[in-house]
GUFI-388826 format. One record per residue (C-alpha): residue number from 1; residue in one letter; y, z, x. Coordinates in steps of 0.2 Angstrom, whole numbers, plus 2048, in hexadecimal, padded with zeros to 3 digits. Each point is the difference from the previous one (the first is absolute). Layout:
// residues N
+-----+-----+-----+-----+-----+
!   n ! res !  yy !  zz !  xx !
+-----+-----+-----+-----+-----+
! NUM !   A !   Y !   Z !   X !
...
+-----+-----+-----+-----+-----+
This chain:
// residues 347
+-----+-----+-----+-----+-----+
!   n ! res !  yy !  zz !  xx !
+-----+-----+-----+-----+-----+
!   1 !   M ! 04B ! 6E4 ! 1A9 !
!   2 !   T ! 805 ! 7FD ! 813 !
!   3 !   F ! 7FD ! 7ED ! 7FD !
!   4 !   Y ! 809 ! 801 ! 7EF !
!   5 !   F ! 810 ! 804 ! 808 !
!   6 !   I ! 7FE ! 7F4 ! 80E !
!   7 !   R ! 800 ! 7F2 ! 7F5 !
!   8 !   R ! 80F ! 809 ! 7F7 !
!   9 !   F ! 80B ! 7FD ! 811 !
!  10 !   L ! 7F8 ! 7EE ! 804 !
!  11 !   L ! 806 ! 7FC ! 7EE !
!  12 !   I ! 812 ! 805 ! 803 !
!  13 !   I ! 802 ! 7F0 ! 810 !
!  14 !   P ! 7FE ! 7F4 ! 7F0 !
!  15 !   T ! 809 ! 809 ! 7F2 !
!  16 !   F ! 80F ! 802 ! 80E !
!  17 !   L ! 7FF ! 7ED ! 805 !
!  18 !   G ! 800 ! 7FC ! 7EB !
!  19 !   I ! 810 ! 80C ! 7FE !
!  20 !   T ! 80A ! 7F9 ! 80E !
!  21 !   I ! 7FB ! 7EE ! 800 !
!  22 !   L ! 806 ! 802 ! 7EE !
!  23 !   V ! 810 ! 807 ! 803 !
!  24 !   F ! 805 ! 7F7 ! 80E !
!  25 !   C ! 7FE ! 7EF ! 7F7 !
!  26 !   I ! 80A ! 808 ! 7F2 !
!  27 !   L ! 810 ! 802 ! 80C !
!  28 !   Q ! 7FE ! 7F1 ! 80A !
!  29 !   I ! 801 ! 7F5 ! 7F0 !
!  30 !   V ! 80A ! 808 ! 7F5 !
!  31 !   P ! 814 ! 7FC ! 801 !
!  32 !   G ! 80E ! 80A ! 807 !
!  33 !   G ! 7F6 ! 802 ! 811 !
!  34 !   P ! 80A ! 806 ! 810 !
!  35 !   L ! 804 ! 7EE ! 805 !
!  36 !   E ! 80A ! 7FB ! 7EF !
!  37 !   M ! 807 ! 812 ! 801 !
!  38 !   E ! 80A ! 7FB ! 810 !
!  39 !   L ! 802 ! 7F0 ! 7FB !
!  40 !   M ! 808 ! 806 ! 7F1 !
!  41 !   K ! 80C ! 80B ! 80A !
!  42 !   L ! 806 ! 7F2 ! 807 !
!  43 !   R ! 802 ! 7F6 ! 7F0 !
!  44 !   G ! 80A ! 811 ! 7F8 !
!  45 !   M ! 80D ! 7FC ! 80F !
!  46 !   G ! 801 ! 7EF ! 7F7 !
!  47 !   G ! 7F9 ! 7F0 ! 805 !
!  48 !   T ! 7F0 ! 7F6 ! 7FE !
!  49 !   L ! 7EE ! 802 ! 808 !
!  50 !   P ! 7F4 ! 7FC ! 807 !
!  51 !   G ! 807 ! 7F3 ! 80E !
!  52 !   G ! 813 ! 800 ! 7F9 !
!  53 !   E ! 80E ! 805 ! 803 !
!  54 !   V ! 803 ! 815 ! 7FA !
!  55 !   T ! 814 ! 805 ! 7FF !
!  56 !   S ! 803 ! 812 ! 803 !
!  57 !   S ! 810 ! 80B ! 7FE !
!  58 !   T ! 803 ! 80E ! 80A !
!  59 !   G ! 813 ! 808 ! 802 !
!  60 !   G ! 806 ! 7F2 ! 7F4 !
!  61 !   T ! 7FB ! 7F3 ! 80A !
!  62 !   T ! 7F5 ! 7F3 ! 7FC !
!  63 !   G ! 7F2 ! 7F8 ! 80E !
!  64 !   T ! 7F1 ! 7F7 ! 7FD !
!  65 !   I ! 7F0 ! 800 ! 807 !
!  66 !   N ! 7F2 ! 7F5 ! 803 !
!  67 !   I ! 7EE ! 805 ! 800 !
!  68 !   P ! 7F6 ! 7F1 ! 809 !
!  69 !   E ! 7EE ! 7FE ! 7FC !
!  70 !   S ! 7FD ! 808 ! 810 !
!  71 !   A ! 803 ! 811 ! 7FC !
!  72 !   L ! 7FB ! 7FD ! 7EF !
!  73 !   E ! 7EE ! 7FE ! 80A !
!  74 !   E ! 804 ! 810 ! 80B !
!  75 !   M ! 803 ! 80B ! 7F1 !
!  76 !   K ! 7EF ! 7FA ! 7F7 !
!  77 !   K ! 7F8 ! 804 ! 80F !
!  78 !   F ! 808 ! 811 ! 804 !
!  79 !   Y ! 7FA ! 805 ! 7EC !
!  80 !   G ! 7EF ! 7F8 ! 803 !
!  81 !   F ! 801 ! 7F2 ! 7F6 !
!  82 !   D ! 7FF ! 7F2 ! 80D !
!  83 !   L ! 7EA ! 801 ! 7FD !
!  84 !   P ! 7F6 ! 7FE ! 7F0 !
!  85 !   I ! 7FE ! 811 ! 7F6 !
!  86 !   H ! 7ED ! 800 ! 804 !
!  87 !   L ! 805 ! 800 ! 813 !
!  88 !   R ! 810 ! 80C ! 7FC !
!  89 !   Y ! 7F3 ! 80C ! 7F8 !
!  90 !   A ! 7F4 ! 7FF ! 80F !
!  91 !   R ! 80C ! 801 ! 80C !
!  92 !   W ! 805 ! 810 ! 7F6 !
!  93 !   L ! 7F0 ! 806 ! 7FF !
!  94 !   G ! 7FD ! 7FF ! 813 !
!  95 !   N ! 810 ! 80B ! 806 !
!  96 !   L ! 7FA ! 80C ! 7F4 !
!  97 !   L ! 7EF ! 802 ! 806 !
!  98 !   T ! 80A ! 803 ! 812 !
!  99 !   F ! 80A ! 80D ! 7F6 !
! 100 !   N ! 80E ! 7F7 ! 800 !
! 101 !   L ! 80A ! 7FE ! 7ED !
! 102 !   G ! 80E ! 7F7 ! 805 !
! 103 !   K ! 814 ! 800 ! 802 !
! 104 !   S ! 809 ! 806 ! 7F2 !
! 105 !   Y ! 80C ! 7F3 ! 7FC !
! 106 !   V ! 80C ! 80B ! 7FA !
! 107 !   Y ! 7FE ! 80E ! 80A !
! 108 !   A ! 7FE ! 7F5 ! 811 !
! 109 !   E ! 7F4 ! 80E ! 805 !
! 110 !   P ! 7EC ! 801 ! 7FF !
! 111 !   V ! 7FA ! 803 ! 7EE !
! 112 !   W ! 7F5 ! 80E ! 807 !
! 113 !   D ! 811 ! 809 ! 808 !
! 114 !   V ! 807 ! 7FC ! 7EE !
! 115 !   I ! 7F4 ! 807 ! 7F6 !
! 116 !   K ! 7F9 ! 80D ! 80A !
! 117 !   S ! 813 ! 80A ! 7FF !
! 118 !   R ! 7FD ! 801 ! 7ED !
! 119 !   F ! 7EE ! 809 ! 801 !
! 120 !   P ! 806 ! 811 ! 801 !
! 121 !   I ! 80D ! 7FE ! 7F1 !
! 122 !   S ! 7F2 ! 7FA ! 7F5 !
! 123 !   I ! 7F2 ! 80B ! 805 !
! 124 !   Y ! 80D ! 810 ! 7FC !
! 125 !   F ! 803 ! 7F9 ! 7ED !
! 126 !   G ! 7EE ! 7FA ! 7FF !
! 127 !   L ! 7F7 ! 810 ! 808 !
! 128 !   I ! 80C ! 80D ! 7F7 !
! 129 !   G ! 7FC ! 7F7 ! 7EF !
! 130 !   F ! 7F0 ! 7FC ! 802 !
! 131 !   T ! 7FB ! 812 ! 803 !
! 132 !   L ! 80D ! 808 ! 7F2 !
! 133 !   T ! 7F7 ! 7F4 ! 7F5 !
! 134 !   Y ! 7EE ! 807 ! 804 !
! 135 !   L ! 807 ! 813 ! 800 !
! 136 !   I ! 807 ! 7FE ! 7F0 !
! 137 !   C ! 7F7 ! 7F3 ! 7F5 !
! 138 !   V ! 7EE ! 809 ! 805 !
! 139 !   P ! 804 ! 80F ! 7FC !
! 140 !   L ! 808 ! 7FB ! 7F0 !
! 141 !   G ! 7F2 ! 7F5 ! 7FB !
! 142 !   V ! 7F3 ! 810 ! 800 !
! 143 !   A ! 80D ! 809 ! 7F9 !
! 144 !   K ! 800 ! 7F4 ! 7F1 !
! 145 !   A ! 7EE ! 7FD ! 7FD !
! 146 !   V ! 7FE ! 814 ! 800 !
! 147 !   K ! 80B ! 802 ! 7F3 !
! 148 !   N ! 7FE ! 7EF ! 7F7 !
! 149 !   G ! 807 ! 800 ! 7EE !
! 150 !   S ! 80C ! 80F ! 805 !
! 151 !   T ! 814 ! 801 ! 7FC !
! 152 !   F ! 7FE ! 7FE ! 814 !
! 153 !   D ! 7F7 ! 7F1 ! 801 !
! 154 !   F ! 80B ! 7F5 ! 7F2 !
! 155 !   A ! 810 ! 805 ! 808 !
! 156 !   T ! 7FB ! 7FC ! 811 !
! 157 !   S ! 7F8 ! 7F0 ! 7F8 !
! 158 !   A ! 811 ! 7FB ! 7FB !
! 159 !   I ! 80A ! 802 ! 810 !
! 160 !   V ! 7EF ! 7F8 ! 808 !
! 161 !   F ! 804 ! 7EF ! 7F7 !
! 162 !   M ! 810 ! 800 ! 7FF !
! 163 !   G ! 800 ! 7FF ! 814 !
! 164 !   Y ! 7F2 ! 7F3 ! 7FE !
! 165 !   A ! 80B ! 7F5 ! 7F5 !
! 166 !   I ! 80F ! 800 ! 80D !
! 167 !   P ! 7FE ! 7F6 ! 813 !
! 168 !   G ! 802 ! 80B ! 80D !
! 169 !   W ! 80F ! 7F4 ! 806 !
! 170 !   A ! 808 ! 800 ! 7EF !
! 171 !   F ! 7FF ! 814 ! 801 !
! 172 !   G ! 808 ! 7FF ! 80F !
! 173 !   G ! 80F ! 7F5 ! 7FB !
! 174 !   L ! 801 ! 80B ! 7F2 !
! 175 !   M ! 801 ! 811 ! 80A !
! 176 !   L ! 80E ! 7F8 ! 80B !
! 177 !   T ! 80A ! 7FA ! 7F1 !
! 178 !   L ! 800 ! 812 ! 7FB !
! 179 !   L ! 7FF ! 80A ! 80C !
! 180 !   G ! 806 ! 7F4 ! 810 !
! 181 !   G ! 80F ! 802 ! 80A !
! 182 !   G ! 80F ! 7FA ! 7F5 !
! 183 !   S ! 7F7 ! 803 ! 7F0 !
! 184 !   F ! 807 ! 80C ! 7F3 !
! 185 !   W ! 7F1 ! 80E ! 808 !
! 186 !   D ! 804 ! 7FC ! 813 !
! 187 !   V ! 7EF ! 80B ! 807 !
! 188 !   F ! 7F7 ! 7F4 ! 80B !
! 189 !   P ! 806 ! 7F1 ! 80B !
! 190 !   L ! 800 ! 7EF ! 7FA !
! 191 !   G ! 7F1 ! 7FB ! 80D !
! 192 !   G ! 7FB ! 800 ! 811 !
! 193 !   F ! 7F3 ! 808 ! 80B !
! 194 !   R ! 810 ! 80D ! 80A !
! 195 !   S ! 811 ! 800 ! 7FF !
! 196 !   D ! 80A ! 7F8 ! 80C !
! 197 !   D ! 803 ! 80F ! 80B !
! 198 !   F ! 7F0 ! 806 ! 801 !
! 199 !   E ! 7FD ! 800 ! 812 !
! 200 !   Y ! 811 ! 80B ! 800 !
! 201 !   L ! 7F8 ! 80F ! 7F5 !
! 202 !   T ! 7F8 ! 810 ! 802 !
! 203 !   F ! 7ED ! 801 ! 7FE !
! 204 !   P ! 801 ! 80A ! 7F2 !
! 205 !   E ! 80D ! 7F4 ! 7F9 !
! 206 !   Q ! 7F7 ! 7F2 ! 805 !
! 207 !   V ! 7F0 ! 806 ! 7F7 !
! 208 !   W ! 80E ! 803 ! 7F0 !
! 209 !   D ! 804 ! 7EE ! 803 !
! 210 !   Q ! 7ED ! 7F9 ! 801 !
! 211 !   F ! 7FC ! 80A ! 7F1 !
! 212 !   Y ! 811 ! 7FA ! 7F8 !
! 213 !   H ! 7F9 ! 7ED ! 802 !
! 214 !   T ! 7EF ! 804 ! 7FA !
! 215 !   I ! 801 ! 807 ! 7EF !
! 216 !   L ! 802 ! 7F1 ! 7F5 !
! 217 !   P ! 7F4 ! 7F3 ! 80B !
! 218 !   V ! 7F5 ! 80B ! 7FF !
! 219 !   S ! 802 ! 804 ! 7EF !
! 220 !   A ! 800 ! 7EC ! 7FD !
! 221 !   Y ! 7F0 ! 7FF ! 80A !
! 222 !   L ! 7F7 ! 80E ! 7F4 !
! 223 !   V ! 803 ! 7F8 ! 7F2 !
! 224 !   N ! 7F5 ! 7F1 ! 805 !
! 225 !   S ! 7F1 ! 806 ! 7FF !
! 226 !   F ! 804 ! 812 ! 7F6 !
! 227 !   A ! 7F8 ! 7FA ! 7F0 !
! 228 !   T ! 7F1 ! 7F7 ! 807 !
! 229 !   L ! 7FB ! 80E ! 80A !
! 230 !   T ! 801 ! 80E ! 7F7 !
! 231 !   I ! 7F8 ! 7F7 ! 7ED !
! 232 !   L ! 7F1 ! 7FA ! 80E !
! 233 !   T ! 7FE ! 811 ! 806 !
! 234 !   K ! 800 ! 807 ! 7EF !
! 235 !   N ! 7F3 ! 7F4 ! 7FA !
! 236 !   S ! 7F6 ! 802 ! 80D !
! 237 !   V ! 7FF ! 814 ! 800 !
! 238 !   I ! 7FE ! 7FE ! 7ED !
! 239 !   E ! 7F1 ! 7F4 ! 802 !
! 240 !   N ! 7F9 ! 80D ! 80C !
! 241 !   L ! 803 ! 80F ! 7F4 !
! 242 !   S ! 7F2 ! 7F8 ! 7F3 !
! 243 !   Q ! 7F3 ! 7FC ! 80D !
! 244 !   D ! 7F0 ! 80C ! 7FE !
! 245 !   Y ! 800 ! 807 ! 813 !
! 246 !   V ! 811 ! 808 ! 7F9 !
! 247 !   K ! 7F8 ! 808 ! 7F0 !
! 248 !   T ! 7F1 ! 807 ! 80D !
! 249 !   A ! 80E ! 809 ! 80A !
! 250 !   F ! 808 ! 809 ! 7F2 !
! 251 !   A ! 7EF ! 804 ! 7FA !
! 252 !   K ! 7FD ! 809 ! 812 !
! 253 !   G ! 80F ! 80A ! 7FC !
! 254 !   L ! 80C ! 7F8 ! 80C !
! 255 !   S ! 814 ! 7FF ! 7FC !
! 256 !   E ! 809 ! 7F3 ! 7FC !
! 257 !   K ! 80B ! 800 ! 811 !
! 258 !   R ! 7EF ! 800 ! 809 !
! 259 !   V ! 7F9 ! 7F2 ! 7F5 !
! 260 !   I ! 810 ! 7F5 ! 801 !
! 261 !   L ! 804 ! 802 ! 811 !
! 262 !   G ! 7EE ! 802 ! 806 !
! 263 !   H ! 7F8 ! 7F1 ! 7F8 !
! 264 !   V ! 80B ! 7F6 ! 7F4 !
! 265 !   F ! 80E ! 7FD ! 80B !
! 266 !   R ! 7F7 ! 7F9 ! 80F !
! 267 !   N ! 7F6 ! 7F3 ! 7F5 !
! 268 !   S ! 812 ! 7FD ! 7F6 !
! 269 !   L ! 806 ! 7FB ! 811 !
! 270 !   I ! 7F6 ! 7EF ! 800 !
! 271 !   P ! 80C ! 7F6 ! 7F8 !
! 272 !   L ! 80E ! 805 ! 809 !
! 273 !   A ! 7F8 ! 7FB ! 80F !
! 274 !   T ! 804 ! 7EC ! 7FB !
! 275 !   G ! 812 ! 807 ! 805 !
! 276 !   L ! 7FF ! 807 ! 811 !
! 277 !   G ! 7FE ! 7F1 ! 809 !
! 278 !   H ! 80C ! 7F5 ! 7F7 !
! 279 !   A ! 80D ! 80E ! 804 !
! 280 !   L ! 7FE ! 7FC ! 812 !
! 281 !   S ! 809 ! 7EF ! 7FE !
! 282 !   L ! 80D ! 806 ! 7F2 !
! 283 !   I ! 802 ! 80E ! 80D !
! 284 !   L ! 805 ! 7F4 ! 80F !
! 285 !   A ! 806 ! 7F2 ! 7F5 !
! 286 !   G ! 80C ! 80A ! 7F6 !
! 287 !   S ! 808 ! 7FC ! 7EF !
! 288 !   I ! 80A ! 7F0 ! 800 !
! 289 !   L ! 80A ! 800 ! 7F0 !
! 290 !   I ! 802 ! 815 ! 803 !
! 291 !   E ! 807 ! 7FC ! 813 !
! 292 !   V ! 80A ! 7F3 ! 7F7 !
! 293 !   V ! 808 ! 80B ! 7F3 !
! 294 !   F ! 805 ! 80E ! 80C !
! 295 !   N ! 803 ! 7F6 ! 810 !
! 296 !   I ! 7F2 ! 807 ! 80B !
! 297 !   N ! 7FE ! 7F3 ! 810 !
! 298 !   G ! 7ED ! 804 ! 7FF !
! 299 !   M ! 7F2 ! 7F3 ! 800 !
! 300 !   G ! 803 ! 7FD ! 7EC !
! 301 !   L ! 814 ! 7FA ! 803 !
! 302 !   L ! 7FB ! 7F6 ! 810 !
! 303 !   G ! 7F3 ! 7F6 ! 7F5 !
! 304 !   Y ! 80D ! 7FC ! 7F4 !
! 305 !   K ! 80E ! 7FB ! 809 !
! 306 !   S ! 7F5 ! 7F5 ! 80C !
! 307 !   I ! 7F9 ! 7F8 ! 7F0 !
! 308 !   L ! 812 ! 7FD ! 7FA !
! 309 !   N ! 806 ! 7FC ! 812 !
! 310 !   R ! 7F2 ! 7F4 ! 803 !
! 311 !   D ! 7FA ! 80A ! 80E !
! 312 !   Y ! 7ED ! 7F9 ! 800 !
! 313 !   P ! 7FB ! 809 ! 811 !
! 314 !   V ! 806 ! 80E ! 7FB !
! 315 !   T ! 7F6 ! 7FE ! 7EE !
! 316 !   M ! 7F2 ! 7FA ! 806 !
! 317 !   G ! 800 ! 80F ! 80D !
! 318 !   I ! 800 ! 80E ! 7F0 !
! 319 !   L ! 7F3 ! 7F5 ! 7F8 !
! 320 !   V ! 7F5 ! 802 ! 80E !
! 321 !   I ! 802 ! 813 ! 7FF !
! 322 !   S ! 800 ! 801 ! 7F0 !
! 323 !   S ! 7F0 ! 7F6 ! 7FB !
! 324 !   L ! 7F6 ! 808 ! 810 !
! 325 !   L ! 805 ! 811 ! 7F8 !
! 326 !   M ! 7FC ! 7FB ! 7EE !
! 327 !   L ! 7EE ! 7FA ! 806 !
! 328 !   T ! 7FC ! 80E ! 80A !
! 329 !   G ! 806 ! 80D ! 7F3 !
! 330 !   N ! 7F2 ! 7F7 ! 7F5 !
! 331 !   I ! 7F3 ! 806 ! 80B !
! 332 !   I ! 806 ! 811 ! 803 !
! 333 !   S ! 800 ! 801 ! 7EF !
! 334 !   D ! 7EF ! 7FD ! 7FF !
! 335 !   I ! 7FC ! 80B ! 80E !
! 336 !   F ! 809 ! 80E ! 7F8 !
! 337 !   Y ! 7F5 ! 7FC ! 7F1 !
! 338 !   A ! 7F1 ! 804 ! 80A !
! 339 !   I ! 805 ! 810 ! 807 !
! 340 !   I ! 807 ! 808 ! 7F0 !
! 341 !   D ! 7F0 ! 7F9 ! 7F7 !
! 342 !   P ! 7EE ! 802 ! 80A !
! 343 !   R ! 7F8 ! 7F5 ! 7F2 !
! 344 !   I ! 80A ! 7F1 ! 803 !
! 345 !   R ! 7F7 ! 7F5 ! 80C !
! 346 !   F ! 807 ! 7EE ! 804 !
! 347 !   K ! 7F4 ! 7F2 ! 805 !
+-----+-----+-----+-----+-----+
């Protein structure tokens, strides 16, 4: 099994290259890149481009800006468009091998410095959302399986499938409309990670302020996977309850609690293990739409803004981190699989 995982880790290399080549080429050939956006800013001031006259209006006076071809060539060189696309990718990959993700066009800082400041925020919300999801959904799924067909099962199923029908970002927007600041029920803030005066608050006030800004975003995180994990747990437990070893355990006089917790529960965790590895990328990368809705300055919102602003170095930097986490997470899921079920052997 060791050689299997070695091969899996080695396969990360060609898979990673395929992902980055595809996204890099799309970013390079799609219209409206960073160079075009800079030229459009000048064009918006009035005039013609490229190489023509650009008229600007500032303070009521109108002037003329000439953009010579040499300046345009320098701009292309700055944004890396002076080379063919395959050489651009080779240069980017060479920098990546030296742990250099480039420099942000928007923030004028190294990409890693821009990204790492958002890590704690995404980890905070992702880790809380992931932990609460398993703490709520797994016991709920077990209870639904044990009481299958009861009033409790039907009532909770209605709530679960209502949550499944609502995307997390839509649920977050709804909660902001109903409970956000300025609405009829002014209960929670309109978004953000903390209040602007957070550093001036006392410690108890800081704890409350953080909790105050956490409730709605985490609720939106939970909706994303609440129904899927609950139903998966329920179905897995029901399937194991019908197995012969469970009937044998009951025949030996074991209590229901001991049979479920000691025998059924562990075998029911096998399908759930597939999500543990993927959670690594979700915790670190965050949720783009949820962070956009709540204006949380984490990895998700940074990636969204970098795409809109055509900040390609930051976009590719986030892609590198998220894709490596995803590929590594797949292997971690297999490892959990083998740990939970000793019968599983990968070859």
